[in-house]
C-alpha positions as CSV (number, residue, x, y, z in Angstrom):
1,M,-119.2,14.8,38.9
2,E,-115.8,14.2,40.5
3,F,-114.8,13.5,44.1
4,A,-112.2,15.1,46.3
5,F,-111.3,14.9,50.0
6,S,-110.7,17.9,52.3
7,A,-107.2,18.6,53.6
8,N,-108.7,19.7,56.9
9,A,-108.5,16.1,58.1
10,F,-104.8,15.9,57.1
11,Q,-103.3,18.6,59.4
12,E,-100.9,16.0,60.8
13,Y,-99.5,15.8,57.2
14,T,-97.9,18.5,55.1
15,P,-99.9,19.8,52.1
16,V,-97.7,17.9,49.7
17,E,-98.1,14.7,51.6
18,T,-101.8,15.2,51.6
19,V,-101.9,15.5,47.8
20,E,-99.8,12.4,47.5
21,E,-101.9,10.3,49.9
22,L,-105.2,11.3,48.2
23,A,-103.9,10.6,44.7
24,A,-102.7,7.2,45.8
25,I,-106.2,6.4,47.1
26,G,-107.8,7.4,43.8
27,Y,-109.5,10.8,44.4
28,D,-109.8,13.2,41.5
29,G,-109.1,16.3,43.7
30,V,-108.1,17.8,47.0
31,E,-109.7,20.6,48.9
32,L,-106.8,22.8,50.0
33,L,-106.9,24.1,53.6
34,L,-105.9,27.8,53.6
35,G,-105.2,28.0,57.3
36,G,-104.8,25.9,60.4
37,S,-101.5,24.0,60.1
38,H,-101.5,24.1,56.3
39,L,-101.4,27.0,53.8
40,H,-102.3,30.1,55.9
41,P,-102.3,33.2,53.7
42,D,-100.1,35.0,56.2
43,D,-97.2,32.6,55.9
44,T,-97.4,30.8,52.6
45,G,-94.8,32.0,50.1
46,P,-93.8,31.2,46.6
47,D,-91.8,28.1,47.6
48,E,-94.7,26.5,49.4
49,I,-97.0,27.3,46.6
50,R,-94.6,25.8,44.0
51,A,-94.2,22.6,46.1
52,V,-98.0,22.0,46.2
53,E,-98.3,22.9,42.5
54,D,-95.6,20.4,41.6
55,A,-97.3,17.7,43.6
56,L,-100.6,18.4,41.9
57,E,-99.0,18.2,38.5
58,E,-97.1,15.0,39.3
59,T,-100.2,13.3,40.7
60,G,-102.8,14.7,38.3
61,L,-105.0,15.9,41.2
62,A,-107.1,19.0,40.8
63,I,-108.1,21.6,43.4
64,S,-111.7,21.0,44.2
65,N,-112.0,24.1,46.5
66,C,-110.0,26.3,48.9
67,N,-111.3,26.1,52.4
68,A,-110.9,29.5,54.0
69,F,-112.4,28.9,57.5
70,M,-109.4,28.8,59.8
71,V,-108.0,32.2,60.7
72,S,-106.2,30.3,63.5
73,E,-105.8,26.6,64.3
74,E,-107.1,27.1,67.8
75,D,-110.5,28.6,67.0
76,F,-111.9,28.6,63.5
77,Q,-115.1,30.5,64.5
78,H,-113.4,33.6,65.8
79,P,-112.8,36.2,64.7
80,S,-116.0,36.1,62.6
81,Y,-117.6,38.4,60.1
82,I,-120.1,39.6,62.7
83,E,-118.0,40.4,65.8
84,K,-119.3,43.3,67.8
85,D,-115.8,44.9,67.7
86,P,-115.2,46.2,64.1
87,E,-111.4,45.9,64.5
88,Y,-111.7,42.2,65.5
89,R,-114.2,41.7,62.6
90,R,-111.6,43.2,60.3
91,E,-109.2,40.4,61.0
92,R,-111.6,38.0,59.4
93,V,-112.0,40.3,56.4
94,E,-108.3,40.6,55.9
95,Y,-107.8,36.9,56.2
96,T,-110.5,36.4,53.5
97,L,-108.7,38.9,51.2
98,G,-105.5,37.0,51.7
99,A,-107.2,33.7,51.0
100,L,-108.6,35.1,47.7
101,E,-105.1,36.1,46.6
102,L,-103.7,32.7,47.6
103,A,-106.5,30.8,45.8
104,D,-105.8,32.9,42.7
105,A,-102.1,32.0,43.0
106,F,-103.1,28.3,42.8
107,G,-105.5,29.0,39.9
108,A,-108.5,28.0,42.0
109,E,-112.0,29.1,41.1
110,Y,-113.4,29.7,44.6
111,I,-112.9,29.8,48.4
112,S,-115.5,28.6,50.9
113,V,-116.1,30.8,54.0
114,Q,-118.0,30.6,57.3
115,P,-121.6,31.9,57.1
116,G,-121.2,35.0,59.3
117,G,-120.3,33.3,62.6
118,P,-122.1,32.9,65.9
119,I,-124.6,35.7,66.6
120,P,-123.1,37.8,69.4
121,E,-125.1,38.0,72.7
122,G,-127.5,40.9,72.6
123,K,-127.6,41.2,68.8
124,S,-130.4,40.1,66.5
125,R,-130.3,37.9,63.4
126,E,-131.1,40.9,61.3
127,W,-128.2,42.8,62.7
128,G,-126.0,39.8,62.0
129,M,-127.3,39.5,58.4
130,E,-126.6,43.1,57.5
131,T,-123.2,43.1,59.3
132,F,-122.2,39.9,57.4
133,A,-123.4,41.5,54.2
134,E,-121.3,44.6,54.9
135,S,-118.2,42.4,55.5
136,I,-118.7,40.4,52.4
137,R,-119.2,43.5,50.3
138,E,-115.6,44.5,51.4
139,V,-114.2,41.4,49.7
140,V,-116.4,41.4,46.6
141,P,-114.2,43.8,44.6
142,A,-111.1,41.6,45.1
143,A,-113.1,38.5,44.3
144,E,-114.4,40.0,41.1
145,E,-111.0,41.3,40.0
146,L,-109.3,38.0,40.7
147,G,-112.1,35.9,39.3
148,V,-112.2,33.8,42.5
149,D,-115.7,33.3,43.9
150,V,-116.6,33.5,47.6
151,L,-118.8,30.5,48.6
152,V,-120.7,30.9,51.8
153,E,-121.3,27.6,53.6
154,P,-124.4,27.4,55.8
155,E,-123.6,25.7,59.1
156,P,-125.5,24.8,62.3
157,D,-125.4,27.3,65.2
158,L,-123.9,30.1,63.0
159,L,-125.7,33.0,61.4
160,I,-126.8,31.3,58.2
161,E,-128.0,27.7,58.9
162,T,-130.7,27.0,56.4
163,T,-131.5,27.4,52.7
164,D,-133.9,30.2,53.6
165,H,-131.2,32.0,55.6
166,F,-128.8,31.7,52.6
167,L,-131.3,33.0,50.1
168,D,-132.1,35.9,52.3
169,F,-128.4,36.7,52.6
170,V,-127.5,36.4,48.9
171,D,-130.4,38.8,47.9
172,R,-128.5,41.4,49.9
173,I,-125.3,41.0,47.7
174,D,-125.2,42.5,44.2
175,S,-122.4,40.3,42.8
176,E,-122.2,37.0,41.0
177,A,-118.9,36.4,42.7
178,V,-120.8,35.3,45.9
179,G,-122.4,31.9,46.0
180,C,-123.0,28.8,48.1
181,N,-120.7,26.0,49.3
182,F,-123.5,23.4,49.8
183,D,-122.7,21.2,52.8
184,A,-125.2,18.3,52.8
185,G,-124.5,17.3,56.4
186,H,-125.0,20.8,57.7
187,L,-128.4,21.1,56.1
188,F,-129.4,17.7,57.4
189,C,-128.4,18.8,60.9
190,V,-130.9,21.7,60.9
191,G,-133.7,19.5,59.8
192,E,-133.6,19.9,56.0
193,D,-133.5,17.2,53.3
194,P,-130.3,17.8,51.4
195,A,-131.6,16.2,48.2
196,A,-134.6,18.5,48.2
197,A,-132.3,21.5,49.0
198,V,-130.1,20.9,45.9
199,E,-132.7,22.3,43.5
200,R,-133.4,25.3,45.7
201,L,-129.8,26.3,45.9
202,E,-128.6,25.0,42.5
203,A,-128.4,28.4,40.9
204,H,-126.0,29.6,43.6
205,T,-124.0,26.5,44.3
206,G,-120.4,26.3,43.1
207,H,-119.2,23.3,45.1
208,Y,-120.6,20.6,47.4
209,H,-119.4,19.0,50.7
210,V,-120.6,15.6,51.8
211,E,-120.2,13.6,55.0
212,D,-122.6,11.5,57.1
213,I,-124.4,12.7,60.2
214,P,-125.7,10.7,63.2
215,E,-129.4,9.9,63.5
216,D,-130.0,12.6,66.2
217,R,-128.8,15.2,63.6
218,S,-126.0,16.4,65.9
219,H,-123.3,18.3,64.1
220,E,-120.7,15.5,64.0
221,H,-119.1,14.8,60.7
222,T,-119.3,11.0,60.4
223,Q,-117.8,8.5,58.0
224,L,-119.9,7.8,54.9
225,G,-122.4,5.1,55.6
226,E,-122.1,5.2,59.3
227,G,-124.7,7.9,59.9
228,A,-128.4,8.4,59.0
229,M,-128.1,10.5,55.9
230,D,-129.4,9.3,52.5
231,I,-126.1,10.0,50.8
232,E,-127.0,8.3,47.5
233,G,-130.3,10.2,47.3
234,F,-128.3,13.4,47.8
235,L,-125.7,12.5,45.1
236,D,-128.5,11.5,42.7
237,A,-130.1,14.9,43.2
238,V,-126.8,16.6,42.4
239,A,-126.2,14.4,39.4
240,S,-129.7,15.2,38.1
241,T,-128.8,18.9,37.8
242,G,-126.1,18.1,35.3
243,Y,-123.4,19.3,37.8
244,D,-120.0,18.2,36.5
245,G,-117.8,19.8,39.3
246,F,-116.5,18.4,42.6
247,V,-118.1,16.9,45.6
248,T,-115.6,17.0,48.4
249,V,-115.8,14.6,51.3
250,E,-115.2,16.6,54.6
251,L,-114.3,14.5,57.6
252,Y,-112.1,16.8,59.7
253,P,-112.7,15.1,63.0
254,Y,-110.6,12.1,61.8
255,R,-107.2,13.8,62.0
256,E,-105.6,10.8,63.8
257,T,-106.7,8.4,61.0
258,A,-106.9,10.7,58.1
259,A,-105.5,8.5,55.4
260,E,-107.4,5.4,56.5
261,T,-110.6,7.5,56.8
262,A,-110.1,8.9,53.3
263,R,-109.5,5.4,51.9
264,E,-112.7,4.1,53.5
265,A,-114.8,7.0,52.2
266,Y,-113.5,6.4,48.7
267,A,-114.3,2.7,49.0
268,Y,-117.9,3.6,50.0
269,L,-118.2,5.8,46.9
270,D,-116.5,3.3,44.6
271,E,-118.6,0.4,45.7
272,R,-121.7,2.3,44.8
273,G,-120.5,3.4,41.4
274,W,-119.8,7.0,42.2
275,A,-116.0,7.2,42.3
């Protein structure tokens, strides 16, 4: 397996600077951020795409994943796929369609997306699951045509939090273009053992995220080795499946120290023989 770092920590840098910094540290890849202050589908044109592609070619970095969470920089949770207002919900669907096209322009294999969103007040989980499935069915034809998969990422406090939630959801979608972006820290937060969950979700997982999480399992992305997760046990479980793709370190809270944080995370992996 190979290791990348997510650009969502590097929003004080340009996308090109992000690629250059991560290559200098030693990473194999970069998770592009399709939103926020980086490559939003609505305002990323051929010149911006070419500049990032040139940087990738010059450094030898690969794209590990395209992160399609941030419709806006201010609030990445809203609009979600399960808003009560269909027109507001449609904004998330249109953003996802744009992200698929942009990922295809970069030659990426998949995008990662939020798992539905927060369940609206007065609505049931079942309503949320079917509404989310309806939203994802709207983007499936484009994903299949482009050959870019949509990877749903279970996350605490959103519609799909656990492996059981994900498996329930994916059974509702009749398409191999929909899979899982397996975030180890998120599953740890909701009381699961990420290493044990690897096998349960292996058939659906296209890409992995890793970060550390505090002992109280609060949803706080923490530098590798500074939390309570068994990161090596998780990576051992991934390696045992024969997975040869990317594991991306995701430490977005560290925007003020992005390069230093990425360097320390790489050192953690390197010292243990992973990187």
